[in-house]
BASE-547528 format. One line per 3 residues: for each residue x, y negated, z of C-alpha. Coordinates in nm, 2 decimals. Each point is the difference from the previous one (the first is absolute). Layout:
! BASE-547528
X,Y,Z  ...
//
This chain:
! BASE-547528
9.25,-11.62,7.63  0.17,0.28,0.20  -0.18,0.17,0.28
0.25,-0.15,0.24  -0.07,-0.35,-0.12  -0.38,0.07,0.04
0.06,0.11,0.36  0.21,-0.31,0.06  -0.28,-0.22,-0.12
-0.24,0.18,0.23  0.24,-0.03,0.29  0.02,-0.38,-0.05
-0.38,-0.01,0.00  0.00,0.20,0.32  0.23,-0.26,0.15
-0.26,-0.27,-0.09  -0.27,0.21,0.16  0.21,0.05,0.32
0.05,-0.37,0.02  -0.38,-0.07,-0.01  -0.06,0.28,0.26
0.25,-0.18,0.23  -0.07,-0.36,-0.08  -0.38,0.00,0.04
0.00,0.13,0.36  0.31,-0.21,0.08  -0.18,-0.32,-0.11
-0.32,0.11,0.19  0.20,0.07,0.32  0.24,-0.30,0.00
-0.18,-0.26,-0.21  0.14,-0.19,-0.30  0.18,-0.25,0.23
0.25,0.26,0.09  0.01,0.21,-0.31  0.05,-0.29,-0.24
0.25,-0.18,0.23  0.38,0.01,-0.02  -0.02,0.28,0.26
0.25,-0.16,0.24  0.00,0.22,0.30  -0.01,-0.28,0.25
-0.30,-0.16,-0.17  -0.22,0.31,-0.04  0.10,0.18,0.32
0.23,0.27,-0.13  0.05,0.21,-0.31  -0.31,0.01,-0.21
0.00,0.38,0.01  0.01,0.00,0.38  -0.33,-0.20,0.00
-0.19,0.25,-0.21  -0.21,0.28,0.13  0.17,0.34,0.00
-0.16,0.13,-0.32  0.06,-0.32,-0.19  0.36,-0.01,0.12
0.04,0.36,-0.13  -0.14,-0.11,-0.34  0.25,-0.28,0.00
0.29,0.24,0.07  -0.14,0.25,-0.26  0.00,-0.29,-0.26
0.36,-0.08,0.09  0.10,0.36,-0.02  -0.15,0.03,-0.35
0.20,-0.31,-0.11  0.31,0.19,0.10  -0.10,0.33,-0.16
-0.12,-0.18,-0.32  0.35,-0.15,-0.05  0.15,0.35,-0.01
-0.28,0.15,-0.21  0.03,-0.29,-0.25  0.37,0.06,-0.03
-0.06,0.38,-0.05  -0.27,-0.06,-0.27  0.23,-0.26,-0.17
0.29,0.25,0.00  -0.22,0.28,-0.14  -0.16,-0.22,-0.27
0.31,-0.19,-0.12  0.20,0.32,-0.02  -0.28,0.17,-0.19
-0.02,0.29,0.25  -0.37,0.01,0.07  -0.10,0.36,0.05
-0.29,0.19,0.15  0.21,0.02,0.32  0.05,-0.37,0.03
-0.37,-0.06,-0.08  -0.09,0.24,0.28  0.24,-0.19,0.23
-0.17,-0.32,-0.09  -0.34,0.13,0.08  0.12,0.15,0.33
0.14,-0.34,0.09  -0.33,-0.18,-0.08  -0.21,0.26,0.18
0.23,-0.02,0.31  -0.03,-0.38,0.00  -0.38,0.01,-0.02
-0.01,0.25,0.29  0.25,-0.20,0.19  -0.24,-0.30,0.05
-0.26,0.18,0.21  0.27,0.22,0.16  0.16,-0.32,0.13
-0.32,-0.19,0.07  -0.14,0.29,0.21  0.32,0.11,0.16
0.01,0.35,-0.15  0.31,0.15,0.17  0.21,0.17,-0.11
-0.18,0.01,-0.34  0.08,-0.36,-0.08  0.37,0.08,0.01
-0.05,0.31,-0.22  -0.20,-0.20,-0.25  0.27,-0.27,-0.01
0.27,0.27,-0.05  -0.19,0.16,-0.29  0.00,-0.33,-0.19
0.36,-0.08,0.08  0.11,0.35,-0.10  -0.19,-0.03,-0.33
0.18,-0.33,-0.07  0.34,0.15,0.07  -0.07,0.31,-0.21
-0.09,-0.23,-0.29  0.34,-0.16,0.02  0.19,0.33,0.05
-0.18,0.14,-0.30  0.16,-0.27,-0.22  0.35,0.11,0.11
-0.03,0.37,-0.08
//
């Protein structure tokens, strides 16, 4: 397995960890009646995320953000792997992405400004550089 695919597997596991970090406090705060419902705004009193504590809502948004980033990273890893262009550079980019995503969780949860945005940008840049490296 290429280093990029290894990082992708770890990023998917990180997504699962992020889900648990958000879901446990969300269930404790709102109760299973709301979290297992159809989440109709009128029935639960608003958007589910609006009913959460500030930190749990941040964990919810960090999870959503990782879903978005993981889509691009998966595409980049697929491009590198299918084209047979795995290099030391693309491996480093993969590890930078994963490191940034790991740091992003506490950065978002604890409101580290402006560091959260810098951390996000590092992961995004690493992903884009992986793609560009396949074109040159």
